PyMOL Python script that loads the backbone (N, CA, C, O; Angstrom):
from pymol import cmd

cmd.read_pdbstr("""\
ATOM      1  N   UNK A   1     -50.121 -27.431  85.586  1.00  0.00           N
ATOM      2  CA  UNK A   1     -49.800 -26.842  86.473  1.00  0.00           C
ATOM      3  C   UNK A   1     -50.885 -25.251  86.908  1.00  0.00           C
ATOM      4  O   UNK A   1     -50.768 -24.171  86.330  1.00  0.00           O
ATOM      5  N   UNK A   2     -51.644 -25.484  87.784  1.00  0.00           N
ATOM      6  CA  UNK A   2     -53.073 -24.542  88.059  1.00  0.00           C
ATOM      7  C   UNK A   2     -54.254 -24.872  86.569  1.00  0.00           C
ATOM      8  O   UNK A   2     -55.456 -24.627  86.673  1.00  0.00           O
ATOM      9  N   UNK A   3     -53.750 -25.339  85.511  1.00  0.00           N
ATOM     10  CA  UNK A   3     -54.719 -25.950  84.606  1.00  0.00           C
ATOM     11  C   UNK A   3     -55.514 -27.007  84.984  1.00  0.00           C
ATOM     12  O   UNK A   3     -55.052 -27.796  85.809  1.00  0.00           O
ATOM     13  N   UNK A   4     -56.563 -27.169  84.564  1.00  0.00           N
ATOM     14  CA  UNK A   4     -57.710 -28.373  85.110  1.00  0.00           C
ATOM     15  C   UNK A   4     -56.860 -29.580  84.604  1.00  0.00           C
ATOM     16  O   UNK A   4     -56.988 -30.684  85.133  1.00  0.00           O
ATOM     17  N   UNK A   5     -56.071 -29.382  83.669  1.00  0.00           N
ATOM     18  CA  UNK A   5     -55.316 -30.790  83.024  1.00  0.00           C
ATOM     19  C   UNK A   5     -54.271 -31.493  83.932  1.00  0.00           C
ATOM     20  O   UNK A   5     -53.924 -32.673  83.869  1.00  0.00           O
ATOM     21  N   UNK A   6     -53.855 -30.568  84.760  1.00  0.00           N
ATOM     22  CA  UNK A   6     -52.804 -31.029  85.677  1.00  0.00           C
ATOM     23  C   UNK A   6     -53.584 -31.524  87.322  1.00  0.00           C
ATOM     24  O   UNK A   6     -54.686 -31.263  87.805  1.00  0.00           O
ATOM     25  N   UNK A   7     -52.507 -32.267  87.785  1.00  0.00           N
ATOM     26  CA  UNK A   7     -53.117 -33.079  88.998  1.00  0.00           C
ATOM     27  C   UNK A   7     -53.035 -31.756  89.927  1.00  0.00           C
ATOM     28  O   UNK A   7     -53.963 -31.547  90.708  1.00  0.00           O
ATOM     29  N   UNK A   8     -51.898 -30.821  89.857  1.00  0.00           N
ATOM     30  CA  UNK A   8     -51.860 -29.758  90.968  1.00  0.00           C
ATOM     31  C   UNK A   8     -52.759 -28.554  90.277  1.00  0.00           C
ATOM     32  O   UNK A   8     -52.349 -28.061  89.227  1.00  0.00           O
ATOM     33  N   UNK A   9     -53.734 -28.183  90.750  1.00  0.00           N
ATOM     34  CA  UNK A   9     -54.613 -27.216  90.260  1.00  0.00           C
ATOM     35  C   UNK A   9     -54.238 -26.165  91.110  1.00  0.00           C
ATOM     36  O   UNK A   9     -53.345 -26.226  91.955  1.00  0.00           O
ATOM     37  N   UNK A  10     -54.978 -25.161  90.849  1.00  0.00           N
ATOM     38  CA  UNK A  10     -54.653 -23.596  91.635  1.00  0.00           C
ATOM     39  C   UNK A  10     -54.657 -23.856  92.959  1.00  0.00           C
ATOM     40  O   UNK A  10     -53.793 -23.410  93.714  1.00  0.00           O
ATOM     41  N   UNK A  11     -55.862 -24.774  93.427  1.00  0.00           N
ATOM     42  CA  UNK A  11     -56.120 -24.826  94.810  1.00  0.00           C
ATOM     43  C   UNK A  11     -55.107 -25.422  95.445  1.00  0.00           C
ATOM     44  O   UNK A  11     -55.024 -25.243  96.661  1.00  0.00           O
ATOM     45  N   UNK A  12     -54.124 -26.251  94.770  1.00  0.00           N
ATOM     46  CA  UNK A  12     -53.193 -26.793  95.285  1.00  0.00           C
ATOM     47  C   UNK A  12     -51.837 -25.637  95.481  1.00  0.00           C
ATOM     48  O   UNK A  12     -51.092 -25.695  96.459  1.00  0.00           O
ATOM     49  N   UNK A  13     -51.731 -24.927  94.717  1.00  0.00           N
ATOM     50  CA  UNK A  13     -50.920 -24.351  94.251  1.00  0.00           C
ATOM     51  C   UNK A  13     -51.198 -23.110  95.299  1.00  0.00           C
ATOM     52  O   UNK A  13     -50.157 -22.656  95.774  1.00  0.00           O
ATOM     53  N   UNK A  14     -52.391 -22.490  95.738  1.00  0.00           N
ATOM     54  CA  UNK A  14     -52.527 -21.538  96.738  1.00  0.00           C
ATOM     55  C   UNK A  14     -52.090 -22.336  98.212  1.00  0.00           C
ATOM     56  O   UNK A  14     -51.271 -21.853  98.994  1.00  0.00           O
ATOM     57  N   UNK A  15     -52.848 -23.740  98.449  1.00  0.00           N
ATOM     58  CA  UNK A  15     -52.282 -24.184  99.492  1.00  0.00           C
ATOM     59  C   UNK A  15     -50.964 -24.415  99.624  1.00  0.00           C
ATOM     60  O   UNK A  15     -50.560 -24.628 100.767  1.00  0.00           O
ATOM     61  N   UNK A  16     -50.162 -24.426  98.700  1.00  0.00           N
ATOM     62  CA  UNK A  16     -48.819 -24.796  98.975  1.00  0.00           C
ATOM     63  C   UNK A  16     -48.170 -23.379  99.111  1.00  0.00           C
ATOM     64  O   UNK A  16     -47.133 -23.364  99.775  1.00  0.00           O
ATOM     65  N   UNK A  17     -48.583 -22.227  98.616  1.00  0.00           N
ATOM     66  CA  UNK A  17     -48.270 -20.990  99.119  1.00  0.00           C
ATOM     67  C   UNK A  17     -48.497 -20.630 100.427  1.00  0.00           C
ATOM     68  O   UNK A  17     -47.561 -20.185 101.090  1.00  0.00           O
ATOM     69  N   UNK A  18     -49.759 -20.770 100.972  1.00  0.00           N
ATOM     70  CA  UNK A  18     -50.163 -20.850 102.378  1.00  0.00           C
ATOM     71  C   UNK A  18     -49.250 -21.498 103.566  1.00  0.00           C
ATOM     72  O   UNK A  18     -48.725 -21.012 104.567  1.00  0.00           O
ATOM     73  N   UNK A  19     -49.299 -22.937 102.957  1.00  0.00           N
ATOM     74  CA  UNK A  19     -48.547 -23.781 104.059  1.00  0.00           C
ATOM     75  C   UNK A  19     -46.875 -23.682 103.938  1.00  0.00           C
ATOM     76  O   UNK A  19     -46.167 -23.674 104.945  1.00  0.00           O
ATOM     77  N   UNK A  20     -46.410 -23.619 102.766  1.00  0.00           N
ATOM     78  CA  UNK A  20     -44.725 -23.711 102.538  1.00  0.00           C
ATOM     79  C   UNK A  20     -44.178 -21.960 102.600  1.00  0.00           C
ATOM     80  O   UNK A  20     -43.112 -21.578 103.082  1.00  0.00           O
ATOM     81  N   UNK A  21     -44.950 -21.333 102.142  1.00  0.00           N
ATOM     82  CA  UNK A  21     -44.653 -20.297 101.752  1.00  0.00           C
ATOM     83  C   UNK A  21     -44.088 -19.762 100.223  1.00  0.00           C
ATOM     84  O   UNK A  21     -43.572 -20.529  99.410  1.00  0.00           O
ATOM     85  N   UNK A  22     -44.258 -18.508 100.027  1.00  0.00           N
ATOM     86  CA  UNK A  22     -43.391 -18.256  98.592  1.00  0.00           C
ATOM     87  C   UNK A  22     -42.009 -17.864  98.637  1.00  0.00           C
ATOM     88  O   UNK A  22     -41.736 -17.167  99.615  1.00  0.00           O
ATOM     89  N   UNK A  23     -41.121 -18.100  97.903  1.00  0.00           N
ATOM     90  CA  UNK A  23     -40.142 -17.921  97.467  1.00  0.00           C
ATOM     91  C   UNK A  23     -39.588 -16.572  97.221  1.00  0.00           C
ATOM     92  O   UNK A  23     -40.072 -15.964  96.266  1.00  0.00           O
ATOM     93  N   UNK A  24     -38.766 -16.061  97.832  1.00  0.00           N
ATOM     94  CA  UNK A  24     -38.311 -14.069  97.432  1.00  0.00           C
ATOM     95  C   UNK A  24     -37.793 -14.087  96.162  1.00  0.00           C
ATOM     96  O   UNK A  24     -36.720 -14.644  95.929  1.00  0.00           O
ATOM     97  N   UNK A  25     -38.526 -13.464  95.202  1.00  0.00           N
ATOM     98  CA  UNK A  25     -39.626 -12.304  95.598  1.00  0.00           C
ATOM     99  C   UNK A  25     -40.669 -12.725  95.702  1.00  0.00           C
ATOM    100  O   UNK A  25     -40.964 -13.447  94.750  1.00  0.00           O
ATOM    101  N   UNK A  26     -41.527 -12.610  96.542  1.00  0.00           N
ATOM    102  CA  UNK A  26     -42.750 -13.531  97.130  1.00  0.00           C
ATOM    103  C   UNK A  26     -43.967 -12.745  96.015  1.00  0.00           C
ATOM    104  O   UNK A  26     -45.009 -13.316  95.694  1.00  0.00           O
ATOM    105  N   UNK A  27     -43.618 -11.490  95.580  1.00  0.00           N
ATOM    106  CA  UNK A  27     -44.628 -10.994  94.824  1.00  0.00           C
ATOM    107  C   UNK A  27     -44.732 -11.653  93.464  1.00  0.00           C
ATOM    108  O   UNK A  27     -45.719 -11.784  92.740  1.00  0.00           O
ATOM    109  N   UNK A  28     -43.271 -12.099  93.265  1.00  0.00           N
ATOM    110  CA  UNK A  28     -43.594 -12.738  91.666  1.00  0.00           C
ATOM    111  C   UNK A  28     -43.918 -14.303  91.801  1.00  0.00           C
ATOM    112  O   UNK A  28     -43.577 -15.064  90.895  1.00  0.00           O
ATOM    113  N   UNK A  29     -44.544 -14.750  92.884  1.00  0.00           N
ATOM    114  CA  UNK A  29     -44.623 -16.184  93.279  1.00  0.00           C
ATOM    115  C   UNK A  29     -45.679 -16.712  92.061  1.00  0.00           C
ATOM    116  O   UNK A  29     -45.420 -17.798  91.541  1.00  0.00           O
ATOM    117  N   UNK A  30     -46.724 -16.044  91.656  1.00  0.00           N
ATOM    118  CA  UNK A  30     -47.554 -16.491  90.818  1.00  0.00           C
ATOM    119  C   UNK A  30     -46.894 -16.571  89.176  1.00  0.00           C
ATOM    120  O   UNK A  30     -46.968 -17.469  88.338  1.00  0.00           O
ATOM    121  N   UNK A  31     -46.216 -15.190  89.140  1.00  0.00           N
ATOM    122  CA  UNK A  31     -45.267 -15.025  87.724  1.00  0.00           C
ATOM    123  C   UNK A  31     -44.516 -16.485  87.545  1.00  0.00           C
ATOM    124  O   UNK A  31     -44.387 -17.053  86.460  1.00  0.00           O
ATOM    125  N   UNK A  32     -44.179 -16.841  88.452  1.00  0.00           N
ATOM    126  CA  UNK A  32     -42.729 -17.835  88.286  1.00  0.00           C
ATOM    127  C   UNK A  32     -43.902 -19.304  88.038  1.00  0.00           C
ATOM    128  O   UNK A  32     -43.682 -20.331  87.395  1.00  0.00           O
ATOM    129  N   UNK A  33     -45.079 -18.930  88.767  1.00  0.00           N
ATOM    130  CA  UNK A  33     -46.002 -20.156  88.090  1.00  0.00           C
ATOM    131  C   UNK A  33     -46.339 -20.360  86.998  1.00  0.00           C
ATOM    132  O   UNK A  33     -46.593 -21.494  86.593  1.00  0.00           O
ATOM    133  N   UNK A  34     -46.423 -19.207  86.214  1.00  0.00           N
ATOM    134  CA  UNK A  34     -47.309 -19.062  85.080  1.00  0.00           C
ATOM    135  C   UNK A  34     -45.947 -19.343  84.091  1.00  0.00           C
ATOM    136  O   UNK A  34     -46.252 -19.748  82.970  1.00  0.00           O
ATOM    137  N   UNK A  35     -44.521 -19.190  84.344  1.00  0.00           N
ATOM    138  CA  UNK A  35     -43.632 -19.403  83.210  1.00  0.00           C
ATOM    139  C   UNK A  35     -43.010 -20.833  83.524  1.00  0.00           C
ATOM    140  O   UNK A  35     -42.243 -21.328  82.699  1.00  0.00           O
ATOM    141  N   UNK A  36     -43.356 -21.576  84.815  1.00  0.00           N
ATOM    142  CA  UNK A  36     -43.058 -22.773  84.595  1.00  0.00           C
ATOM    143  C   UNK A  36     -44.049 -23.384  83.984  1.00  0.00           C
ATOM    144  O   UNK A  36     -43.757 -24.355  83.286  1.00  0.00           O
ATOM    145  N   UNK A  37     -45.518 -22.949  84.102  1.00  0.00           N
ATOM    146  CA  UNK A  37     -46.522 -23.437  82.944  1.00  0.00           C
ATOM    147  C   UNK A  37     -46.098 -23.734  81.197  1.00  0.00           C
ATOM    148  O   UNK A  37     -46.076 -24.695  80.428  1.00  0.00           O
ATOM    149  N   UNK A  38     -45.744 -22.002  81.157  1.00  0.00           N
ATOM    150  CA  UNK A  38     -45.547 -22.270  79.810  1.00  0.00           C
ATOM    151  C   UNK A  38     -44.115 -23.310  79.498  1.00  0.00           C
ATOM    152  O   UNK A  38     -44.204 -24.180  78.632  1.00  0.00           O
ATOM    153  N   UNK A  39     -43.132 -23.167  80.097  1.00  0.00           N
ATOM    154  CA  UNK A  39     -42.088 -24.329  79.850  1.00  0.00           C
ATOM    155  C   UNK A  39     -42.870 -25.711  80.184  1.00  0.00           C
ATOM    156  O   UNK A  39     -42.974 -26.144  79.036  1.00  0.00           O
ATOM    157  N   UNK A  40     -43.187 -26.211  80.609  1.00  0.00           N
ATOM    158  CA  UNK A  40     -44.105 -27.414  80.724  1.00  0.00           C
ATOM    159  C   UNK A  40     -44.838 -27.783  79.350  1.00  0.00           C
ATOM    160  O   UNK A  40     -44.636 -28.727  78.587  1.00  0.00           O
ATOM    161  N   UNK A  41     -45.935 -26.523  79.272  1.00  0.00           N
ATOM    162  CA  UNK A  41     -46.865 -26.652  77.908  1.00  0.00           C
ATOM    163  C   UNK A  41     -45.810 -27.140  76.717  1.00  0.00           C
ATOM    164  O   UNK A  41     -46.061 -28.120  76.015  1.00  0.00           O
ATOM    165  N   UNK A  42     -44.577 -26.328  76.568  1.00  0.00           N
ATOM    166  CA  UNK A  42     -43.874 -26.553  75.360  1.00  0.00           C
ATOM    167  C   UNK A  42     -43.034 -27.732  75.218  1.00  0.00           C
ATOM    168  O   UNK A  42     -42.721 -28.104  74.087  1.00  0.00           O
ATOM    169  N   UNK A  43     -42.564 -28.471  76.441  1.00  0.00           N
ATOM    170  CA  UNK A  43     -42.265 -29.539  76.340  1.00  0.00           C
ATOM    171  C   UNK A  43     -43.053 -30.461  76.207  1.00  0.00           C
ATOM    172  O   UNK A  43     -42.762 -31.421  75.495  1.00  0.00           O
ATOM    173  N   UNK A  44     -44.181 -30.380  76.835  1.00  0.00           N
ATOM    174  CA  UNK A  44     -45.311 -31.453  76.532  1.00  0.00           C
ATOM    175  C   UNK A  44     -45.880 -31.353  75.006  1.00  0.00           C
ATOM    176  O   UNK A  44     -46.380 -32.320  74.431  1.00  0.00           O
ATOM    177  N   UNK A  45     -45.761 -30.259  74.515  1.00  0.00           N
ATOM    178  CA  UNK A  45     -45.739 -30.316  72.840  1.00  0.00           C
ATOM    179  C   UNK A  45     -45.026 -30.589  71.968  1.00  0.00           C
ATOM    180  O   UNK A  45     -45.328 -30.887  70.812  1.00  0.00           O
ATOM    181  N   UNK A  46     -43.743 -30.490  72.570  1.00  0.00           N
ATOM    182  CA  UNK A  46     -42.771 -31.025  71.609  1.00  0.00           C
ATOM    183  C   UNK A  46     -42.663 -32.991  71.444  1.00  0.00           C
ATOM    184  O   UNK A  46     -42.393 -33.734  70.500  1.00  0.00           O
ATOM    185  N   UNK A  47     -43.044 -33.228  72.932  1.00  0.00           N
ATOM    186  CA  UNK A  47     -42.687 -34.609  73.039  1.00  0.00           C
ATOM    187  C   UNK A  47     -44.385 -35.529  72.563  1.00  0.00           C
ATOM    188  O   UNK A  47     -44.369 -36.721  72.253  1.00  0.00           O
ATOM    189  N   UNK A  48     -45.215 -35.007  72.584  1.00  0.00           N
ATOM    190  CA  UNK A  48     -46.739 -35.152  72.282  1.00  0.00           C
ATOM    191  C   UNK A  48     -47.212 -34.369  71.408  1.00  0.00           C
ATOM    192  O   UNK A  48     -47.591 -33.213  71.593  1.00  0.00           O
ATOM    193  N   UNK A  49     -47.208 -35.037  70.314  1.00  0.00           N
ATOM    194  CA  UNK A  49     -47.631 -33.919  68.724  1.00  0.00           C
ATOM    195  C   UNK A  49     -49.123 -33.695  68.897  1.00  0.00           C
ATOM    196  O   UNK A  49     -49.705 -32.675  68.526  1.00  0.00           O
ATOM    197  N   UNK A  50     -49.816 -34.964  69.624  1.00  0.00           N
ATOM    198  CA  UNK A  50     -51.619 -34.404  69.713  1.00  0.00           C
ATOM    199  C   UNK A  50     -51.699 -33.116  70.538  1.00  0.00           C
ATOM    200  O   UNK A  50     -52.679 -32.380  70.431  1.00  0.00           O
ATOM    201  N   UNK A  51     -50.724 -32.847  71.324  1.00  0.00           N
ATOM    202  CA  UNK A  51     -50.792 -31.505  72.396  1.00  0.00           C
ATOM    203  C   UNK A  51     -50.176 -30.412  71.822  1.00  0.00           C
ATOM    204  O   UNK A  51     -49.706 -29.577  72.594  1.00  0.00           O
ATOM    205  N   UNK A  52     -50.050 -30.187  70.284  1.00  0.00           N
ATOM    206  CA  UNK A  52     -49.627 -29.196  69.511  1.00  0.00           C
ATOM    207  C   UNK A  52     -50.220 -27.803  69.839  1.00  0.00           C
ATOM    208  O   UNK A  52     -49.533 -26.786  69.747  1.00  0.00           O
ATOM    209  N   UNK A  53     -51.382 -27.790  70.184  1.00  0.00           N
ATOM    210  CA  UNK A  53     -52.169 -26.639  70.729  1.00  0.00           C
ATOM    211  C   UNK A  53     -51.732 -25.937  71.963  1.00  0.00           C
ATOM    212  O   UNK A  53     -52.136 -24.840  72.346  1.00  0.00           O
ATOM    213  N   UNK A  54     -50.925 -26.644  72.493  1.00  0.00           N
ATOM    214  CA  UNK A  54     -50.229 -25.948  73.595  1.00  0.00           C
ATOM    215  C   UNK A  54     -49.430 -24.669  73.330  1.00  0.00           C
ATOM    216  O   UNK A  54     -49.261 -23.649  73.998  1.00  0.00           O
ATOM    217  N   UNK A  55     -48.955 -25.108  72.012  1.00  0.00           N
ATOM    218  CA  UNK A  55     -48.017 -23.985  71.622  1.00  0.00           C
ATOM    219  C   UNK A  55     -48.596 -22.523  71.700  1.00  0.00           C
ATOM    220  O   UNK A  55     -48.111 -21.542  72.263  1.00  0.00           O
ATOM    221  N   UNK A  56     -49.528 -22.620  71.127  1.00  0.00           N
ATOM    222  CA  UNK A  56     -50.627 -21.623  70.780  1.00  0.00           C
ATOM    223  C   UNK A  56     -51.048 -21.130  72.251  1.00  0.00           C
ATOM    224  O   UNK A  56     -50.964 -19.910  72.392  1.00  0.00           O
ATOM    225  N   UNK A  57     -51.456 -21.804  73.296  1.00  0.00           N
ATOM    226  CA  UNK A  57     -51.550 -21.186  74.779  1.00  0.00           C
ATOM    227  C   UNK A  57     -50.281 -20.832  75.418  1.00  0.00           C
ATOM    228  O   UNK A  57     -50.436 -20.212  76.470  1.00  0.00           O
ATOM    229  N   UNK A  58     -48.975 -21.071  75.046  1.00  0.00           N
ATOM    230  CA  UNK A  58     -47.735 -20.563  75.324  1.00  0.00           C
ATOM    231  C   UNK A  58     -47.618 -19.474  74.889  1.00  0.00           C
ATOM    232  O   UNK A  58     -47.218 -18.526  75.565  1.00  0.00           O
ATOM    233  N   UNK A  59     -47.936 -19.408  73.715  1.00  0.00           N
ATOM    234  CA  UNK A  59     -47.622 -17.744  72.949  1.00  0.00           C
ATOM    235  C   UNK A  59     -48.647 -16.806  73.507  1.00  0.00           C
ATOM    236  O   UNK A  59     -48.399 -15.600  73.482  1.00  0.00           O
ATOM    237  N   UNK A  60     -49.983 -17.324  74.101  1.00  0.00           N
ATOM    238  CA  UNK A  60     -51.143 -16.225  74.685  1.00  0.00           C
ATOM    239  C   UNK A  60     -50.667 -15.911  75.912  1.00  0.00           C
ATOM    240  O   UNK A  60     -50.947 -14.811  76.388  1.00  0.00           O
ATOM    241  N   UNK A  61     -49.903 -16.790  76.592  1.00  0.00           N
ATOM    242  CA  UNK A  61     -49.225 -16.891  78.144  1.00  0.00           C
ATOM    243  C   UNK A  61     -48.137 -15.697  77.853  1.00  0.00           C
ATOM    244  O   UNK A  61     -48.204 -14.687  78.553  1.00  0.00           O
ATOM    245  N   UNK A  62     -47.175 -15.792  76.871  1.00  0.00           N
ATOM    246  CA  UNK A  62     -46.053 -15.079  76.854  1.00  0.00           C
ATOM    247  C   UNK A  62     -46.840 -13.472  76.447  1.00  0.00           C
ATOM    248  O   UNK A  62     -46.507 -12.442  77.033  1.00  0.00           O
ATOM    249  N   UNK A  63     -47.459 -13.490  75.816  1.00  0.00           N
ATOM    250  CA  UNK A  63     -47.989 -12.250  75.384  1.00  0.00           C
ATOM    251  C   UNK A  63     -48.404 -11.230  76.783  1.00  0.00           C
ATOM    252  O   UNK A  63     -48.338 -10.016  76.976  1.00  0.00           O
ATOM    253  N   UNK A  64     -48.746 -12.112  77.412  1.00  0.00           N
ATOM    254  CA  UNK A  64     -49.631 -11.613  78.531  1.00  0.00           C
ATOM    255  C   UNK A  64     -48.441 -11.047  79.402  1.00  0.00           C
ATOM    256  O   UNK A  64     -48.680 -10.073  80.115  1.00  0.00           O
ATOM    257  N   UNK A  65     -47.204 -11.584  79.391  1.00  0.00           N
ATOM    258  CA  UNK A  65     -46.093 -11.438  79.950  1.00  0.00           C
ATOM    259  C   UNK A  65     -45.291  -9.830  79.614  1.00  0.00           C
ATOM    260  O   UNK A  65     -44.834  -8.918  80.303  1.00  0.00           O
ATOM    261  N   UNK A  66     -45.452 -10.144  78.052  1.00  0.00           N
ATOM    262  CA  UNK A  66     -44.873  -8.994  77.453  1.00  0.00           C
ATOM    263  C   UNK A  66     -45.875  -7.510  77.604  1.00  0.00           C
ATOM    264  O   UNK A  66     -45.475  -6.346  77.653  1.00  0.00           O
ATOM    265  N   UNK A  67     -47.178  -7.987  77.651  1.00  0.00           N
ATOM    266  CA  UNK A  67     -47.827  -6.528  78.085  1.00  0.00           C
ATOM    267  C   UNK A  67     -47.569  -6.011  79.375  1.00  0.00           C
ATOM    268  O   UNK A  67     -47.283  -4.832  79.580  1.00  0.00           O
ATOM    269  N   UNK A  68     -47.697  -7.137  80.504  1.00  0.00           N
ATOM    270  CA  UNK A  68     -46.829  -6.279  81.691  1.00  0.00           C
ATOM    271  C   UNK A  68     -45.788  -5.913  82.042  1.00  0.00           C
ATOM    272  O   UNK A  68     -45.634  -5.084  82.939  1.00  0.00           O
ATOM    273  N   UNK A  69     -44.613  -6.612  81.226  1.00  0.00           N
ATOM    274  CA  UNK A  69     -43.194  -6.110  80.978  1.00  0.00           C
ATOM    275  C   UNK A  69     -43.155  -5.831  79.690  1.00  0.00           C
ATOM    276  O   UNK A  69     -42.679  -6.669  78.925  1.00  0.00           O
ATOM    277  N   UNK A  70     -43.637  -4.625  79.213  1.00  0.00           N
ATOM    278  CA  UNK A  70     -43.014  -4.355  77.651  1.00  0.00           C
ATOM    279  C   UNK A  70     -41.504  -4.305  77.549  1.00  0.00           C
ATOM    280  O   UNK A  70     -41.019  -4.578  76.451  1.00  0.00           O
ATOM    281  N   UNK A  71     -40.458  -3.899  78.853  1.00  0.00           N
ATOM    282  CA  UNK A  71     -39.145  -3.613  78.575  1.00  0.00           C
ATOM    283  C   UNK A  71     -38.623  -4.894  78.828  1.00  0.00           C
ATOM    284  O   UNK A  71     -37.405  -5.071  78.856  1.00  0.00           O
ATOM    285  N   UNK A  72     -39.357  -5.724  78.999  1.00  0.00           N
ATOM    286  CA  UNK A  72     -38.377  -7.326  79.291  1.00  0.00           C
ATOM    287  C   UNK A  72     -37.658  -7.037  80.434  1.00  0.00           C
ATOM    288  O   UNK A  72     -38.132  -6.161  81.156  1.00  0.00           O
ATOM    289  N   UNK A  73     -36.618  -7.572  80.771  1.00  0.00           N
ATOM    290  CA  UNK A  73     -35.504  -7.268  81.646  1.00  0.00           C
ATOM    291  C   UNK A  73     -35.589  -5.641  82.065  1.00  0.00           C
ATOM    292  O   UNK A  73     -35.364  -5.262  83.214  1.00  0.00           O
ATOM    293  N   UNK A  74     -35.780  -5.160  81.481  1.00  0.00           N
ATOM    294  CA  UNK A  74     -35.576  -3.813  81.423  1.00  0.00           C
ATOM    295  C   UNK A  74     -36.248  -3.403  82.833  1.00  0.00           C
ATOM    296  O   UNK A  74     -35.659  -2.778  83.714  1.00  0.00           O
ATOM    297  N   UNK A  75     -37.622  -3.875  82.899  1.00  0.00           N
ATOM    298  CA  UNK A  75     -38.818  -3.937  83.727  1.00  0.00           C
ATOM    299  C   UNK A  75     -38.366  -4.203  85.551  1.00  0.00           C
ATOM    300  O   UNK A  75     -39.063  -3.921  86.525  1.00  0.00           O
ATOM    301  N   UNK A  76     -37.133  -4.759  85.535  1.00  0.00           N
ATOM    302  CA  UNK A  76     -36.718  -5.425  86.729  1.00  0.00           C
ATOM    303  C   UNK A  76     -35.381  -4.415  87.053  1.00  0.00           C
ATOM    304  O   UNK A  76     -34.618  -3.800  86.308  1.00  0.00           O
ATOM    305  N   UNK A  77     -35.466  -4.539  88.400  1.00  0.00           N
ATOM    306  CA  UNK A  77     -34.050  -4.032  89.015  1.00  0.00           C
ATOM    307  C   UNK A  77     -33.957  -4.748  90.227  1.00  0.00           C
ATOM    308  O   UNK A  77     -34.869  -5.106  90.972  1.00  0.00           O
ATOM    309  N   UNK A  78     -32.665  -4.921  90.335  1.00  0.00           N
ATOM    310  CA  UNK A  78     -32.186  -6.015  91.273  1.00  0.00           C
ATOM    311  C   UNK A  78     -32.962  -7.076  91.324  1.00  0.00           C
ATOM    312  O   UNK A  78     -33.285  -7.356  92.478  1.00  0.00           O
ATOM    313  N   UNK A  79     -33.505  -7.972  90.279  1.00  0.00           N
ATOM    314  CA  UNK A  79     -34.527  -8.908  90.304  1.00  0.00           C
ATOM    315  C   UNK A  79     -35.636  -8.910  90.677  1.00  0.00           C
ATOM    316  O   UNK A  79     -36.317  -9.930  90.782  1.00  0.00           O
ATOM    317  N   UNK A  80     -36.086  -7.531  90.997  1.00  0.00           N
ATOM    318  CA  UNK A  80     -37.522  -7.180  91.545  1.00  0.00           C
ATOM    319  C   UNK A  80     -38.634  -6.472  90.399  1.00  0.00           C
ATOM    320  O   UNK A  80     -38.340  -5.351  89.983  1.00  0.00           O
ATOM    321  N   UNK A  81     -39.680  -7.014  89.984  1.00  0.00           N
ATOM    322  CA  UNK A  81     -40.293  -6.170  88.943  1.00  0.00           C
ATOM    323  C   UNK A  81     -40.727  -4.727  89.768  1.00  0.00           C
ATOM    324  O   UNK A  81     -41.032  -4.600  90.953  1.00  0.00           O
ATOM    325  N   UNK A  82     -40.633  -3.636  88.634  1.00  0.00           N
ATOM    326  CA  UNK A  82     -40.895  -2.399  89.056  1.00  0.00           C
ATOM    327  C   UNK A  82     -42.245  -2.311  89.109  1.00  0.00           C
ATOM    328  O   UNK A  82     -42.782  -1.264  89.472  1.00  0.00           O
TER     329      UNK A  82
END
""", "prot")
cmd.dss("prot")
cmd.show_as("cartoon", "prot")
cmd.util.cbc("prot")
cmd.orient("prot")
């Protein structure tokens, strides 16, 4: 999802956002996309051992979220990132 190995690259994701629109909260659209990608990478690594390297990719992406939101859920108020 967004990664070149997936059918739906970032061009598609951007087109979807422009044509369909982003769900609320709109400012979290790409964050949701990245969370879905982490989930997908973990599932793929779990069922296809040859893709185990995706676990490291997922960890890197999780670290990016932790850097942006060091207090985890505490960085959100009423479901919106502060």
